[in-house]
C-alpha positions as CSV (number, residue, x, y, z in Angstrom):
1,F,-35.3,-9.2,-68.9
2,L,-37.9,-11.0,-66.9
3,V,-41.4,-10.3,-68.2
4,M,-44.3,-11.2,-66.0
5,T,-47.9,-11.5,-67.3
6,V,-50.4,-10.2,-64.8
7,K,-54.1,-11.0,-65.1
8,R,-56.1,-7.8,-65.2
9,D,-59.0,-8.0,-62.8
10,E,-61.4,-5.4,-61.7
11,D,-59.8,-5.0,-58.2
12,M,-56.4,-4.4,-59.8
13,I,-57.7,-1.9,-62.3
14,R,-59.6,-0.1,-59.5
15,A,-56.4,0.0,-57.4
16,V,-54.4,1.4,-60.3
17,K,-57.0,4.0,-61.0
18,N,-57.2,5.1,-57.4
19,A,-53.4,5.4,-57.1
20,I,-52.9,7.4,-60.4
21,S,-55.9,9.6,-59.5
22,L,-54.4,10.4,-56.1
23,E,-51.0,11.2,-57.7
24,I,-52.4,13.3,-60.5
25,V,-54.8,15.3,-58.3
26,Q,-52.1,16.0,-55.8
27,G,-49.7,17.2,-58.6
28,L,-52.4,19.4,-60.0
29,K,-53.3,20.9,-56.6
30,T,-49.6,21.7,-56.0
31,L,-49.4,23.3,-59.4
32,A,-52.5,25.4,-58.8
33,S,-51.2,26.7,-55.5
34,E,-47.9,27.6,-57.2
35,L,-49.7,29.6,-59.8
36,D,-51.1,31.9,-57.0
37,N,-47.6,33.5,-57.0
38,P,-48.0,36.7,-59.0
39,K,-44.2,37.0,-59.5
40,L,-43.8,33.9,-61.6
41,G,-41.7,34.6,-64.7
42,K,-41.9,33.2,-68.2
43,R,-39.4,30.3,-67.4
44,A,-41.4,29.3,-64.3
45,L,-44.6,29.3,-66.2
46,K,-43.1,27.2,-69.0
47,S,-41.9,24.8,-66.3
48,K,-45.5,24.6,-64.9
49,Q,-46.8,23.9,-68.4
50,K,-44.2,21.1,-68.8
51,K,-45.3,19.6,-65.4
52,V,-48.9,19.5,-66.6
53,Q,-47.8,17.7,-69.8
54,V,-45.8,15.2,-67.8
55,L,-48.9,14.5,-65.7
56,K,-51.2,14.2,-68.7
57,D,-48.7,11.9,-70.4
58,K,-48.7,9.7,-67.3
59,V,-52.5,9.5,-67.5
60,L,-52.4,8.5,-71.1
61,T,-49.8,5.8,-70.3
62,Y,-51.9,4.4,-67.6
63,E,-54.9,4.4,-69.9
64,E,-53.0,2.2,-72.2
65,L,-51.9,-0.1,-69.4
66,I,-55.3,-0.7,-67.9
67,G,-57.1,-0.7,-71.3
68,G,-59.6,2.0,-70.2
69,T,-60.1,5.7,-70.0
70,L,-59.3,8.1,-67.3
71,K,-61.2,11.0,-68.9
72,N,-61.7,12.9,-65.7
73,L,-58.0,13.1,-65.2
74,E,-57.3,14.0,-68.8
75,D,-59.9,16.8,-68.4
76,A,-58.3,18.0,-65.1
77,C,-54.9,18.2,-66.9
78,D,-56.4,20.2,-69.7
79,V,-58.0,22.6,-67.2
80,A,-54.6,23.0,-65.5
81,S,-52.9,23.7,-68.8
82,N,-55.5,26.3,-69.6
83,L,-54.9,27.9,-66.2
84,V,-51.2,28.2,-66.8
85,T,-51.9,29.7,-70.2
86,Q,-54.4,32.2,-68.6
87,T,-51.7,33.1,-66.1
88,E,-49.2,33.7,-68.9
89,L,-51.6,36.0,-70.7
90,T,-52.5,37.9,-67.6
91,Q,-48.9,38.6,-66.9
92,L,-48.6,39.9,-70.4
93,G,-51.5,42.2,-69.8
94,L,-53.8,40.5,-72.2
């Protein structure tokens, strides 16, 4: 394997943050629009919850790579996870 060392500078970190922010926000917007479907079943909702976890895991991975926090993206993933849970509870009549 070829391993390259890249110097982290502020421009690179800003570019990575912008790219991951765009990807995560777009993924969460898509998820939110999909939750508007009142006919989602249990499997679909579990799938949505998994998607949220994949996005949050990606945020956490990038935090490690850039050596900084992306707290706003973590929080957005948590809100999305709560929204999925609320949708599940609503469908159960709770």
